[in-house]
C-alpha positions in Angstrom: -36.9 -20.7 -34.6 -36.2 -24.0 -32.9 -37.8 -24.7 -29.5 -35.7 -25.7 -26.6 -37.3 -29.0 -26.3 -37.4 -29.9 -30.0 -34.8 -32.1 -31.8 -31.6 -30.4 -32.5 -31.3 -29.5 -36.3 -27.8 -31.0 -36.3 -29.2 -34.5 -36.3 -27.7 -35.6 -33.1 -31.0 -36.9 -31.7 -30.7 -34.7 -28.6 -32.9 -31.9 -27.6 -31.9 -28.5 -28.8 -31.4 -27.3 -25.3 -29.1 -30.2 -24.5 -27.1 -29.8 -27.8 -26.4 -26.6 -29.9 -28.8 -24.7 -27.6 -26.2 -24.6 -25.0 -24.0 -22.3 -27.4 -26.8 -19.7 -27.2 -26.8 -19.8 -23.5 -23.0 -19.4 -23.2 -23.2 -16.5 -25.8 -25.9 -14.7 -23.8 -23.6 -15.0 -20.7 -20.8 -13.6 -22.6 -22.8 -10.6 -23.7 -24.0 -10.0 -20.0 -20.3 -10.2 -18.9 -19.4 -7.7 -21.6 -22.2 -5.3 -20.7 -21.2 -5.5 -17.0 -17.6 -4.8 -17.9 -18.5 -1.7 -19.8 -20.6 -0.4 -17.0 -17.6 -0.5 -14.8 -15.3 0.9 -17.4 -17.7 3.9 -18.0 -18.0 4.7 -14.3 -14.3 5.2 -14.0 -14.0 7.1 -17.2 -16.6 9.6 -16.0 -15.6 9.9 -12.4 -14.4 11.9 -10.4 -16.5 14.4 -12.2 -15.8 18.3 -12.2 -18.1 18.8 -9.3 -15.9 16.3 -7.3 -12.6 17.4 -8.5 -11.5 19.7 -5.6 -12.4 17.0 -2.9 -10.5 14.3 -5.0 -7.4 16.6 -5.3 -7.4 17.0 -1.6 -7.4 13.3 -1.0 -4.9 12.7 -3.8 -2.4 15.4 -2.5 -2.5 13.6 1.0 -2.1 10.1 -0.2 -0.7 9.7 -3.7 2.9 10.9 -2.8 2.9 8.6 0.1 1.8 5.5 -1.9 4.3 6.4 -4.5 7.1 5.7 -2.1 6.6 2.0 -2.8 4.6 1.9 -6.1 4.2 3.4 -9.5 2.5 6.7 -9.9 -0.5 5.2 -11.9 -1.1 2.5 -9.4 -1.1 4.8 -6.6 -3.5 7.1 -8.4 -5.8 4.1 -9.0 -6.0 3.2 -5.3 -6.8 6.9 -4.3 -9.5 6.9 -7.0 -11.0 3.7 -5.6 -11.1 5.1 -2.2 -12.7 8.3 -3.1 -15.3 6.8 -5.3 -16.4 3.9 -3.2 -15.7 5.0 0.4 -15.7 8.7 0.4 -18.4 9.5 -2.2 -20.6 6.2 -2.5 -23.5 8.2 -3.8 -21.7 8.8 -7.0 -21.7 5.0 -7.6 -25.3 4.6 -6.5 -26.6 7.3 -8.7 -24.7 6.0 -11.7 -26.1 2.5 -11.2 -29.7 3.8 -11.0 -29.1 5.3 -14.5 -27.5 2.2 -15.9 -30.4 0.0 -14.6 -32.8 2.3 -16.3 -30.8 2.1 -19.6 -30.0 -1.7 -19.6 -32.4 -3.8 -21.8 -31.3 -7.2 -20.8 -33.1 -8.5 -17.7 -30.1 -10.6 -16.6 -27.9 -7.4 -16.6 -30.6 -5.4 -14.7 -30.7 -8.1 -12.0 -26.9 -8.0 -11.5 -26.7 -4.2 -11.5 -29.6 -4.1 -9.2 -27.4 -5.7 -6.4 -24.1 -3.8 -7.3 -24.8 -0.9 -4.7 -23.8 -3.5 -2.1 -20.0 -2.9 -2.6 -17.8 -5.2 -0.3 -14.3 -4.3 0.7 -12.6 -7.7 1.1 -9.6 -9.0 2.8 -8.9 -12.8 2.9 -7.4 -15.7 1.2 -7.6 -17.5 -2.2 -8.7 -21.2 -1.5 -8.6 -22.7 -4.9 -9.8 -22.3 -8.5 -9.2 -22.8 -12.2 -10.0 -20.8 -15.4 -13.8 -20.9 -14.7 -14.2 -20.4 -11.1 -12.4 -19.6 -7.8 -13.2 -19.5 -4.1 -12.0 -17.1 -1.4 -12.4 -17.0 2.3 -13.2 -13.7 4.1 -10.7 -13.4 7.0 -13.1 -11.5 9.2 -16.2 -13.5 8.8 -14.9 -16.9 7.6 -17.6 -16.6 4.7 -16.6 -18.4 1.4 -17.2 -16.4 -1.7 -17.1 -17.6 -5.4 -16.1 -15.8 -8.5 -17.0 -17.2 -12.0 -16.5 -14.0 -13.9 -12.7 -13.7 -14.9 -11.4 -15.6 -11.8 -7.6 -15.1 -11.2 -5.2 -17.8 -12.6 -2.0 -16.6 -11.2 -2.7 -17.0 -7.4 -1.5 -19.7 -5.1 -3.7 -21.5 -2.7 -3.7 -19.7 0.8 -2.4 -16.4 -0.8 -3.9 -13.2 0.7 -5.5 -10.4 -1.2 -7.3 -7.2 -0.8 -10.1 -6.5 -3.3 -13.2 -4.4 -3.8 -16.1 -6.9 -4.8 -19.5 -6.5 -6.2 -22.2 -9.1 -5.8 -22.9 -11.5 -8.7 -26.4 -13.0 -8.4 -25.7 -15.2 -11.5 -23.5 -17.3 -9.2 -25.7 -17.4 -6.2 -25.7 -15.9 -2.7 -22.0 -16.3 -2.4 -21.3 -15.1 -5.9 -19.0 -11.9 -6.3 -16.8 -10.3 -9.0 -13.8 -8.0 -8.9 -14.7 -4.4 -9.3 -11.2 -3.3 -10.6 -8.6 -6.0 -9.9 -7.0 -6.9 -6.6 -3.9 -6.5 -4.5 -2.0 -9.6 -3.5 -0.2 -10.1 -0.2 3.3 -11.5 -1.0 4.6 -14.0 1.7 2.7 -15.7 4.5 -0.7 -14.2 5.1 -1.0 -15.2 8.7 1.9 -12.9 10.0 0.5 -9.9 8.0 -2.9 -10.4 9.5 -1.5 -10.7 13.0 0.3 -7.3 12.3 -3.0 -5.8 11.0 -5.0 -7.2 14.1 -2.5 -5.5 16.3 -2.9 -2.2 14.6 -6.6 -2.4 14.7 -6.5 -3.2 18.5 -4.1 -0.3 19.0 -6.7 2.0 17.4 -9.5 0.6 19.4 -11.5 -0.1 16.2 -13.9 -2.8 15.0 -12.2 -5.9 13.7 -14.3 -6.2 10.6 -15.0 -4.8 7.0 -15.7 -1.3 8.5 -11.9 -1.0 9.4 -11.0 -1.6 5.7 -13.4 1.0 4.5 -12.2 3.6 7.1 -8.5 2.9 6.5 -8.4 1.6 2.8 -5.3 3.5 1.8 -3.4 2.8 5.0 -4.2 -1.0 4.5 -2.9 -0.9 0.9 0.2 0.8 2.0 0.7 -1.8 4.7 0.2 -4.6 2.3 2.7 -3.3 -0.2 5.4 -2.8 2.6 4.9 -6.2 4.0 5.1 -7.8 0.5 8.2 -6.0 -0.3 9.9 -7.0 3.1 8.7 -10.6 2.2 10.5 -10.6 -1.1 13.7 -9.2 0.4 13.9 -11.9 3.1 13.2 -14.9 0.6 16.6 -14.7 -1.1 19.9 -13.6 0.3 21.7 -11.0 -1.9 24.9 -12.2 -3.8 28.2 -10.2 -3.3 27.8 -8.4 -6.5 24.3 -7.1 -5.5 25.5 -6.4 -2.1 27.9 -4.0 -3.7 25.0 -2.2 -5.2 23.3 -1.7 -2.0 26.7 -0.3 -0.5 27.0 2.1 -3.3 23.4 3.3 -2.8 24.1 3.6 1.1 27.1 5.8 0.2 24.9 8.3 -1.8 22.0 8.2 0.8 24.4 9.3 3.5 25.1 12.5 1.3 21.4 13.3 0.9 19.1 14.8 3.4 16.4 12.0 3.5 14.2 11.3 6.2 14.2 7.9 7.8 11.0 6.7 6.1 12.3 7.6 2.7 15.6 5.9 3.4 13.8 2.7 4.3 11.5 2.9 1.3 14.1 3.5 -1.4 16.5 0.8 0.1 13.6 -1.6 0.2 12.6 -1.0 -3.4 16.1 -1.6 -4.8 16.5 -4.7 -2.6 13.5 -6.1 -4.0 14.5 -5.4 -7.6 17.9 -7.2 -7.1 16.2 -10.2 -5.4 13.6 -10.8 -8.0 15.4 -9.6 -11.2 18.9 -10.7 -10.5 20.5 -8.3 -12.9 24.1 -8.6 -13.9 26.3 -5.9 -12.3 29.5 -4.9 -14.0 29.6 -1.4 -12.3 27.4 -0.7 -9.2 27.6 2.9 -9.8 25.7 2.5 -13.2 22.7 0.6 -11.6 22.6 3.0 -8.7 22.8 6.0 -11.0 19.8 4.6 -13.1 17.9 3.8 -10.0 18.5 7.5 -8.7 17.1 8.9 -11.9 14.0 6.5 -11.6 13.5 7.8 -8.2 13.6 11.5 -9.3 11.4 10.7 -12.3 8.7 9.1 -10.1 9.1 11.8 -7.3 10.1 9.1 -4.8 12.7 11.4 -3.4 12.7 15.1 -2.5 15.4 17.6 -2.6 17.4 19.2 -5.5 16.6 17.2 -8.7 19.8 16.5 -10.6 20.0 16.9 -14.5 21.3 14.2 -16.8 24.6 15.8 -16.7 24.6 16.3 -12.9 23.8 12.6 -12.5 26.6 11.6 -14.9 29.2 13.6 -12.9 27.8 12.4 -9.6 28.1 8.8 -10.4 30.9 8.9 -13.0 28.6 7.1 -15.5 27.5 8.1 -19.1 24.0 9.7 -19.4 23.0 7.0 -21.9 23.8 4.3 -19.4 21.8 6.0 -16.7 18.8 6.4 -19.0 19.0 2.7 -20.0 19.1 1.6 -16.4 16.3 3.9 -15.3 14.0 2.7 -18.2 14.8 -0.9 -16.8 13.6 0.0 -13.3 10.5 1.7 -14.8 9.5 -1.3 -17.0 10.0 -3.8 -14.0 7.7 -1.9 -11.6 5.0 -1.3 -14.3 4.9 -5.1 -14.9 5.0 -5.9 -11.3 2.1 -3.6 -10.4 0.2 -4.7 -13.4 -0.3 -8.2 -11.9 -1.9 -7.0 -8.8 
């Protein structure tokens, strides 16, 4: 085995630690990253466990339908799970970590896991970054945090985000990494934060991380609604897309929806038209597909129409309705996968 201070066997004349020895360091870091990723993955695969299932179902029934008014089912469930595991039942995470630390053989992995019980719920802004590292500012404390393990490469400077962070001692005191992705704030962050501060003041709550912990799902909902509105306002609808919204309004008037449902389904379709700019040959076809999408994802209540009923209601073929519905499903899965 070559010593770190001995000449590198490649003949470069450099010390091993300054030459090919670097590759060993990089590979060890990659191994640690992989081990840490597997720990997170295993935790989510094992929890909520059977003992906690009843409590989880209660939270899920209260929040998942509400979140699904503005996001796909899988994403809504993911946020509910995060809230349950890290804010409602933090002891599950702490007990799991204790076992993983005991099982781990690598000192570097043990050190990082030892700090992971200090979970941080973060709201702030992306400062700058690249493929190797990124910096974020906590909106409540002004603290600058740094991520060197899978930093995001699709964010713009100043963009806001909500995330659950874990300490990363390898980076230093300010080092963190994402627990399970992040939720971006689309549009200007300052107006959103002003809205949030007004809400916090109205509830006479503390303006700090504790509010995010106590109201995590409500903040998620607020971010998605704000982001959807920002997209809507960024581009004016064309006449052909206006005709689609007019067609939707016609059928909404015939349905017994509450005001919140009307606002949500109108907002979702508006966002789709703005971002995707679909060609509209027949407004009824697009709205019919959208209606089926809403039914399939339980975003509307009331009598569920069969394929035949939808075809008769909108005077559009069942195959066209199914095709359009799948387009909506694909779009929102891709959109939410980026968060």
